[in-house]
C-alpha positions in Angstrom: -75.9 -52.3 24.5 -79.3 -51.7 23.2 -82.3 -53.7 22.1 -84.9 -52.6 19.3 -87.4 -55.2 18.5 -88.9 -54.9 15.1 -92.7 -54.6 15.9 -95.4 -53.9 13.5 -98.5 -52.7 15.0 -101.2 -55.2 14.9 -104.1 -52.7 16.0 -106.1 -51.2 13.2 -106.4 -47.5 14.1 -109.7 -45.9 13.2 -109.9 -42.5 12.2 -113.3 -40.4 12.5 -115.1 -40.1 9.4 -113.0 -42.6 7.5 -112.5 -45.5 9.9 -113.4 -48.4 7.6 -111.2 -47.0 4.8 -108.2 -46.5 7.1 -108.6 -49.9 8.6 -108.8 -51.6 5.4 -105.7 -49.5 4.1 -103.6 -50.4 7.1 -104.6 -54.2 6.8 -103.4 -54.1 3.2 -100.3 -52.5 4.3 -99.8 -55.1 7.0 -100.4 -57.9 4.7 -98.1 -56.6 2.1 -95.4 -55.9 4.7 -95.6 -59.3 6.1 -95.2 -60.9 2.5 -92.1 -58.6 2.0 -93.8 -56.3 -0.6 -92.4 -53.2 1.2 -93.4 -50.8 -1.7 -97.1 -51.6 -1.4 -96.9 -51.5 2.5 -95.5 -48.0 1.9 -98.0 -46.7 -0.5 -100.8 -48.0 2.0 -99.5 -46.7 5.0 -98.1 -43.3 4.0 -101.6 -41.6 3.4 -102.9 -42.9 6.6 -99.8 -41.8 8.5 -100.1 -38.3 7.1 -103.8 -38.5 8.2 -102.4 -39.1 12.0 -102.4 -42.8 12.3 -100.1 -43.6 14.9 -99.6 -47.3 14.0 -98.7 -46.3 10.5 -96.5 -43.5 11.6 -94.4 -46.1 13.6 -94.3 -48.6 10.9 -93.0 -45.9 8.3 -90.6 -44.9 11.1 -89.4 -48.5 11.0 -89.2 -48.8 7.4 -87.2 -45.8 6.9 -84.9 -46.7 10.0 -84.3 -50.2 8.3 -84.4 -49.3 4.6 -87.3 -51.6 3.8 -88.6 -50.7 0.3 -86.6 -47.4 0.2 -83.3 -45.8 1.0 -82.5 -45.9 4.6 -83.2 -42.6 6.3 -82.8 -42.0 9.7 -84.0 -38.2 9.8 -87.2 -39.4 8.1 -87.5 -42.3 10.7 -87.2 -39.8 13.4 -90.0 -37.6 11.9 -92.4 -40.5 11.9 -91.3 -41.9 15.2 -91.9 -38.5 16.6 -95.1 -38.0 15.4 -96.3 -41.3 16.8 -94.5 -40.9 20.1 -96.3 -37.6 20.5 -99.6 -39.5 20.3 -98.3 -42.0 23.1 -97.2 -44.7 21.0 -95.0 -47.0 23.5 -93.0 -48.5 20.5 -92.3 -45.4 18.9 -91.1 -43.5 22.1 -88.8 -46.5 22.8 -87.4 -46.3 19.3 -87.0 -42.6 19.4 -85.3 -42.7 22.7 -82.6 -45.0 21.1 -82.2 -42.6 18.0 -81.6 -39.7 20.5 -79.2 -42.1 22.4 -77.3 -42.9 19.4 -77.5 -39.6 17.8 -79.2 -41.1 14.5 -81.1 -38.8 12.4 -81.0 -36.3 15.4 -78.6 -34.3 17.5 -77.4 -36.8 20.2 -79.1 -36.1 23.5 -79.1 -38.5 26.3 -81.6 -36.4 28.4 -84.1 -36.3 25.5 -83.4 -40.2 25.1 -84.3 -40.6 28.8 -87.5 -38.7 28.3 -88.9 -41.0 25.7 -87.5 -44.2 27.2 -89.2 -43.4 30.3 -92.5 -42.4 28.6 -92.4 -45.9 26.9 -91.3 -47.7 29.9 -93.8 -46.5 32.2 -96.2 -48.0 29.7 -94.8 -51.3 30.1 -92.5 -51.5 27.0 -89.9 -54.0 27.9 -87.3 -52.8 25.5 -87.5 -49.2 27.0 -87.3 -50.6 30.3 -83.9 -52.2 29.7 -82.5 -49.5 27.9 -83.7 -46.8 30.6 -82.0 -49.3 33.2 -79.0 -48.9 31.3 -78.9 -45.1 31.4 -79.4 -45.3 35.2 -76.6 -48.0 35.5 -74.1 -45.6 33.5 -75.5 -42.3 34.6 -76.2 -41.2 31.0 -78.9 -38.4 30.8 -79.8 -38.9 34.5 -77.8 -39.2 38.0 -76.5 -42.8 38.5 -78.8 -44.9 40.4 -78.3 -48.4 41.2 -81.6 -48.9 42.8 -83.5 -47.4 39.9 -81.4 -49.5 37.4 -82.5 -52.4 39.4 -86.2 -51.5 39.1 -86.2 -51.3 35.3 -83.9 -54.3 34.9 -86.3 -56.2 37.0 -89.4 -55.1 34.8 -87.7 -55.8 31.6 -86.3 -59.1 32.9 -89.9 -60.1 34.0 -90.9 -59.7 30.4 -88.3 -62.1 29.4 -85.7 -59.5 28.0 -82.4 -61.8 28.3 -80.0 -59.0 28.7 -81.9 -57.6 31.5 -82.1 -61.1 33.2 -78.2 -61.4 32.7 -77.6 -58.0 34.4 -80.2 -58.3 37.0 -78.4 -61.6 38.0 -75.0 -59.9 38.2 -76.7 -57.2 40.3 -77.9 -59.6 42.9 -74.4 -61.5 42.7 -72.6 -58.4 43.6 -75.2 -56.6 45.8 -75.4 -53.5 43.7 -78.8 -51.6 44.2 -80.1 -54.5 45.9 -79.4 -57.0 48.8 -76.8 -59.5 47.6 -78.5 -62.9 47.1 -77.0 -65.9 45.3 -80.2 -67.8 45.2 -82.0 -65.0 43.3 -78.7 -64.6 41.2 -79.1 -68.2 40.1 -82.7 -67.7 39.2 -82.1 -65.0 36.7 -78.8 -66.4 35.4 -80.9 -69.6 34.6 -83.6 -67.9 32.9 -81.1 -66.1 30.7 -79.0 -69.4 30.2 -82.4 -71.2 29.1 -82.9 -68.3 26.5 -79.2 -69.3 25.0 -77.2 -66.6 26.7 -73.7 -67.9 26.7 -72.3 -65.6 29.5 -75.3 -66.6 31.7 -74.5 -70.2 31.1 -70.7 -69.5 32.0 -71.9 -67.8 35.2 -74.2 -70.6 36.0 -71.6 -73.2 35.8 -69.5 -71.3 38.2 -72.4 -71.2 40.7 -72.8 -75.0 40.6 -69.2 -75.4 41.1 -68.9 -73.1 44.1 -72.3 -73.9 45.6 -73.3 -70.2 45.7 -77.0 -70.0 45.7 -77.5 -73.7 44.7 -76.1 -77.2 45.6 -72.6 -78.0 44.3 -73.1 -80.2 41.2 -70.1 -80.7 38.9 -72.1 -82.6 36.2 -74.7 -79.6 35.9 -71.6 -77.3 36.0 -70.0 -79.2 33.2 -73.4 -79.2 31.3 -73.8 -75.4 31.3 -70.1 -74.9 30.4 -70.4 -77.4 27.7 -73.4 -75.6 26.2 -71.8 -72.1 26.7 -68.7 -73.5 24.9 -71.0 -74.7 22.0 -72.6 -71.2 21.7 -69.1 -69.7 21.5 -67.9 -68.8 24.9 -64.4 -69.7 25.3 -64.1 -69.2 29.2 -66.8 -71.9 29.3 -64.8 -74.1 27.1 -61.7 -73.8 29.3 -63.8 -74.4 32.6 -65.5 -77.5 31.1 -61.9 -78.9 30.3 -60.8 -78.1 33.8 -63.7 -79.6 35.6 -63.6 -82.8 33.4 -60.2 -83.5 35.2 -62.2 -83.9 38.5 -64.8 -86.0 37.1 -65.2 -89.7 36.3 -65.6 -91.0 32.7 -69.2 -91.9 33.8 -70.0 -88.5 35.1 -68.8 -86.7 32.0 -70.7 -89.0 29.8 -73.8 -88.3 31.8 -73.0 -84.5 31.6 -72.6 -84.7 28.0 -76.0 -86.6 27.5 -77.6 -83.6 29.8 -76.2 -81.1 27.3 -77.4 -82.8 24.5 -80.9 -83.2 25.9 -80.9 -79.3 27.0 -80.0 -78.3 23.5 -82.3 -80.6 21.5 -85.1 -79.8 23.8 -84.6 -75.9 23.1 -83.6 -75.5 26.8 -87.0 -76.9 28.0 -85.3 -79.9 29.5 -82.1 -78.9 31.3 
């Protein structure tokens, strides 16, 4: 599992002696990219990337990786990511770590992946923090370490990475790398569920039925299972049908109203 968020650097890099020109060229490239004119963006960014502008280098890496305005080329993406990463660009370090992890455009190396992910994670890059947590969780490129996995899952979860929130909830539920705590598990399942994660919605429903970390509430369990089913989780649908047999028609109607309100509010009123 991995996350690569497409981010175009908004900071205009200033090169000594030609800062105004470089800034203007970068800005033209950014405007072109955002309008879908990838060829113009490429033409504007390539010269300043060759002069050493890290933001332009990262953006070129992204364009080559995604095949935007030119044929997809992982090797060239790695080239530009590496140049930006060596200048300390956290986004480039994060994406480069994933390239090494997947063996795309470069020989697969989990150790090198961990190197770049760590550098990015230590700068606060949420995607890198999550991906690094997975490496410690699985023992890929590093010794397996549940506590360190929890550390990086937590930092990524606090920045809103939904998969990190879900994984962290499981950790607290099972007591892996952290003291078991159902209340904290419910907290993270809820945050993930409110971002639309169907697995978290399934597990949150279980919490409300069993009363683990939260007061027992069949209507709220039905609500989350109903939403989880809507989002494609078949187990949530089966659980919803089972709990409905223990509920009155009035309770089911109320739970369905709660589900509709939750979805219509984009999870702000659940």
